C-alpha positions as CSV (number, residue, x, y, z in Angstrom):
1,X,0.0,-0.1,0.1
2,X,1.4,3.6,-1.0
3,X,2.4,5.8,1.8
4,X,0.9,9.2,2.3
5,X,3.7,10.5,4.5
6,X,7.4,9.3,4.4
7,X,9.9,10.4,6.7
8,X,13.7,9.8,5.9
9,X,17.1,10.4,8.1
10,X,15.0,13.0,10.1
11,X,17.3,15.0,12.6
12,X,16.2,17.7,14.9
13,X,17.7,19.7,17.8
14,X,16.7,22.5,20.1
15,X,20.1,24.2,20.1
16,X,22.7,21.6,21.3
17,X,20.0,19.4,22.7
18,X,19.1,16.5,20.1
19,X,15.5,15.6,20.0
20,X,15.5,13.3,16.9
21,X,18.3,11.5,15.6
22,X,18.1,9.7,12.2
23,X,14.3,8.9,12.1
24,X,12.6,6.8,9.4
25,X,9.0,6.3,9.5
26,X,6.2,5.3,6.9
27,X,2.3,6.1,7.2
28,X,0.6,4.3,4.6
29,X,-2.7,5.6,3.1
30,X,-6.1,4.6,5.0
31,X,-4.0,3.2,8.1
32,X,-4.0,4.2,11.7
33,X,-0.4,4.4,13.1
34,X,0.6,5.1,16.6
35,X,3.8,6.9,17.8
36,X,4.4,6.2,21.4
37,X,7.1,6.7,23.9
38,X,7.9,8.3,27.2
39,X,7.7,12.3,27.8
40,X,10.3,14.2,25.8
41,X,11.1,11.5,23.4
42,X,10.0,13.4,20.5
43,X,6.7,12.4,19.6
44,X,4.8,15.8,19.3
45,X,8.0,17.2,17.8
46,X,7.3,14.8,14.8
47,X,3.8,16.2,14.2
48,X,5.0,19.6,14.4
49,X,7.7,18.9,11.6
50,X,5.1,17.1,9.5
51,X,3.0,20.1,9.6
52,X,5.8,22.4,8.8
53,X,5.7,24.4,12.1
54,X,9.4,23.8,12.6
55,X,11.9,22.6,10.1
56,X,14.4,19.7,10.4
57,X,18.1,20.1,10.9
58,X,18.6,17.2,8.2
59,X,16.5,14.7,6.4
60,X,13.3,14.9,4.5
61,X,9.4,14.7,5.0
62,X,6.9,14.1,2.1
63,X,3.2,14.1,2.0
64,X,1.7,12.7,-1.0
65,X,5.1,12.6,-2.7
66,X,5.4,16.5,-1.9
67,X,8.3,17.6,0.2
68,X,7.4,19.5,3.4
69,X,9.2,23.2,3.4
70,X,7.8,25.6,5.8
71,X,9.8,28.2,4.0
72,X,7.5,28.0,1.1
73,X,4.6,29.5,2.8
74,X,2.2,29.4,-0.2
75,X,2.6,25.7,-1.0
76,X,2.8,24.9,2.8
77,X,-0.9,26.7,3.3
78,X,-2.0,24.6,0.4
79,X,-0.7,21.4,1.9
80,X,-2.0,22.3,5.4
81,X,-5.6,22.4,3.8
82,X,-5.3,18.7,3.5
83,X,-4.2,18.1,7.0
84,X,-6.6,17.8,10.2
85,X,-5.1,18.3,13.7
86,X,-6.6,17.4,17.1
87,X,-4.4,19.5,19.6
88,X,-4.0,18.3,23.2
89,X,-6.9,19.3,25.2
90,X,-8.8,20.2,22.1
91,X,-7.8,23.9,22.0
92,X,-11.4,25.1,21.2
93,X,-11.8,28.9,20.7
94,X,-13.6,29.7,23.9
95,X,-15.5,32.8,22.5
96,X,-17.0,30.8,19.8
97,X,-19.9,28.3,19.9
98,X,-19.5,24.7,19.4
99,X,-21.0,25.3,15.8
100,X,-18.6,28.2,15.0
101,X,-15.6,26.2,16.2
102,X,-16.2,23.5,13.6
103,X,-17.3,26.0,11.0
104,X,-14.0,28.2,11.3
105,X,-11.7,25.9,8.9
106,X,-14.6,25.9,6.5
107,X,-14.9,29.8,6.7
108,X,-11.2,30.2,6.3
109,X,-10.6,27.8,3.5
110,X,-13.7,27.3,1.5
111,X,-16.1,29.6,-0.4
112,X,-19.6,28.2,0.9
113,X,-22.9,29.7,1.1
114,X,-24.5,29.8,4.6
115,X,-26.8,27.2,3.9
116,X,-24.4,24.7,2.7
117,X,-21.8,25.7,5.6
118,X,-24.5,24.9,8.1
119,X,-25.5,21.6,6.6
120,X,-21.5,20.6,6.6
121,X,-21.1,21.6,10.3
122,X,-24.2,19.8,11.3
123,X,-23.0,16.6,9.5
124,X,-19.5,16.6,11.4
125,X,-21.0,17.4,14.7
126,X,-23.6,14.3,14.1
127,X,-20.6,12.3,13.3
128,X,-19.3,12.9,16.7
129,X,-22.7,12.7,18.6
130,X,-23.0,16.3,19.3
131,X,-25.3,17.8,16.7
132,X,-27.6,18.9,19.4
133,X,-24.9,20.8,21.3
134,X,-24.3,23.3,18.3
135,X,-25.4,26.2,20.1
136,X,-23.6,25.6,23.3
137,X,-20.5,27.4,24.3
138,X,-17.1,25.5,25.3
139,X,-17.4,26.2,28.8
140,X,-20.9,24.5,28.8
141,X,-19.5,21.2,27.8
142,X,-17.4,18.4,29.4
143,X,-13.9,17.7,28.5
144,X,-14.9,14.6,26.6
145,X,-17.3,16.5,24.6
146,X,-14.9,19.1,23.9
147,X,-12.5,16.7,22.5
148,X,-15.3,15.6,20.3
149,X,-15.9,19.0,19.1
150,X,-12.3,19.5,18.4
151,X,-12.4,16.3,16.4
152,X,-15.3,17.5,14.4
153,X,-13.4,20.5,13.6
154,X,-10.3,18.5,12.6
155,X,-12.4,16.6,10.0
156,X,-14.1,19.5,8.6
157,X,-12.5,19.6,5.4
158,X,-12.2,15.8,4.9
159,X,-8.4,15.9,5.3
160,X,-6.1,13.3,3.9
161,X,-4.2,13.2,7.1
162,X,-5.3,13.6,10.7
163,X,-2.9,14.1,13.3
164,X,-3.7,13.5,17.0
165,X,-1.8,14.8,19.9
166,X,-2.6,12.9,23.0
167,X,-6.3,12.6,22.3
168,X,-6.9,10.5,25.5
169,X,-5.2,12.7,28.0
170,X,-7.5,13.8,30.8
171,X,-10.4,11.8,29.7
172,X,-12.5,9.2,31.7
173,X,-12.6,5.7,30.7
174,X,-16.0,6.0,28.8
175,X,-15.1,9.3,26.9
176,X,-11.7,7.5,26.1
177,X,-13.3,4.5,24.5
178,X,-15.8,6.9,22.7
179,X,-12.8,8.9,21.4
180,X,-10.8,5.8,20.2
181,X,-13.8,4.5,18.4
182,X,-14.5,7.8,16.6
183,X,-10.7,8.1,15.6
184,X,-10.9,4.4,14.0
185,X,-14.4,5.0,12.4
186,X,-13.6,8.3,11.1
187,X,-10.2,7.3,9.5
188,X,-12.3,4.3,7.7
189,X,-15.0,6.5,6.6
190,X,-12.9,9.3,5.3
191,X,-10.2,7.0,3.9
192,X,-7.7,9.1,5.8
193,X,-4.5,8.3,7.2
194,X,-4.2,8.8,11.1
195,X,-1.2,9.5,13.2
196,X,-1.8,9.0,16.7
197,X,0.7,10.6,19.3
198,X,-0.3,8.9,22.9
199,X,1.1,7.7,26.1
200,X,-2.2,5.4,26.3
201,X,-1.3,1.8,25.5
202,X,-4.7,-0.1,25.5
203,X,-6.6,2.3,23.8
204,X,-4.0,2.8,21.0
205,X,-3.4,-0.8,20.6
206,X,-7.0,-1.2,20.0
207,X,-7.4,1.0,17.0
208,X,-3.8,1.2,15.5
209,X,-2.6,-0.9,12.6
210,X,0.9,-0.2,13.3
211,X,3.2,1.2,16.1
212,X,6.4,3.1,16.4
213,X,8.2,3.4,20.0
214,X,10.6,6.1,20.4
215,X,13.1,6.6,23.0
216,X,15.8,9.3,23.4
217,X,15.2,10.5,19.7
218,X,15.2,7.4,18.0
219,X,13.1,4.4,17.0
220,X,13.6,1.4,19.3
221,X,10.8,-0.8,18.1
222,X,8.1,-0.9,15.5
223,X,5.5,-3.4,14.4
224,X,1.7,-4.4,14.7
225,X,0.1,-4.0,18.2
226,X,0.0,-7.9,18.5
227,X,3.8,-8.0,17.8
228,X,4.5,-5.3,20.3
229,X,2.5,-6.9,23.2
230,X,4.6,-10.0,22.7
231,X,8.2,-8.1,22.2
232,X,10.9,-8.8,24.3
233,X,12.7,-5.8,23.8
234,X,13.4,-4.3,27.5
235,X,11.9,-0.6,26.5
236,X,9.1,-1.9,24.7
237,X,8.1,-4.4,27.7
238,X,8.6,-1.7,30.4
239,X,6.4,0.7,28.4
240,X,3.7,-1.7,27.4
241,X,3.4,-3.5,30.9
242,X,3.9,-0.3,32.8
243,X,6.8,-1.6,34.8
244,X,8.7,0.8,37.1
245,X,12.1,-0.7,36.5
246,X,13.7,-0.9,33.2
247,X,15.7,1.1,30.6
248,X,13.6,4.3,30.9
249,X,15.2,6.2,33.9
250,X,13.1,8.0,36.4
251,X,15.6,11.1,36.7
252,X,16.2,13.5,33.9
253,X,20.0,12.9,32.8
254,X,22.8,15.0,34.3
255,X,25.0,15.4,37.3
256,X,23.9,13.7,40.4
257,X,22.5,15.2,43.5
258,X,25.7,14.7,45.3
259,X,27.6,16.7,42.8
260,X,25.1,19.4,42.5
261,X,25.3,19.7,46.5
262,X,29.0,19.6,46.4
263,X,29.0,16.3,48.4
264,X,30.8,14.0,45.7
265,X,33.5,11.8,47.5
266,X,32.3,12.5,50.9
267,X,30.8,9.0,51.2
268,X,33.8,7.5,49.7
269,X,36.1,9.5,52.2
270,X,34.0,8.7,55.3
271,X,34.3,5.0,54.8
272,X,38.1,5.0,53.9
273,X,40.5,3.1,56.3
């Protein structure tokens, strides 16, 4: 199956701090692909690079055979019309109604009559089960409902690519299951490619066709959810089974506490003969 998104030899750093190092990834058309890993492993950075918000230090990203280049703003804006984005916590416009939040990308990018725009917005809200909440404000709906409104907004333009940044964060188990099912169902109905960044193993594995695991800016494992559950790789086992001990350290790497407190060597001298 041809790939919609291809990433080759991708490198990215914030100053001297390397975030991604030599990443190769494929995202086939019509599939849901999960990108997983611990905090700070570079997952959200990959979404920002695909969207052209930031530029790689080296390597290339292609969407539909076209290279992502944030410096070419005209082409980048045209490319973004084919991309839907679900931000962490929804990121709804608080001063706009549910209806107007979903209508926003249609008003910005499509020249539609008010009647046609209304019908399209109500169809998108119906797809996420919130057509009758169209006139409510974001402050009047729950966190799970807000995430579904954000999902309706993300699919307003029937995008080829939908990117989800931690779509399950902060949701109760019921809302989490509803959101996961919506992601899978909408991906299949629209024929889109979905990139799912998440910490949630169970929900992600239920809907993903393929999984990439990142650690310290590199891909340490990839495969189907079934293969990842059976993996003997120490990092994958620690992450999938939520084990406290493993290759992922609790402390951010750097100098020891003893060194920071000026106590390095004190303990050794105290026990010396």
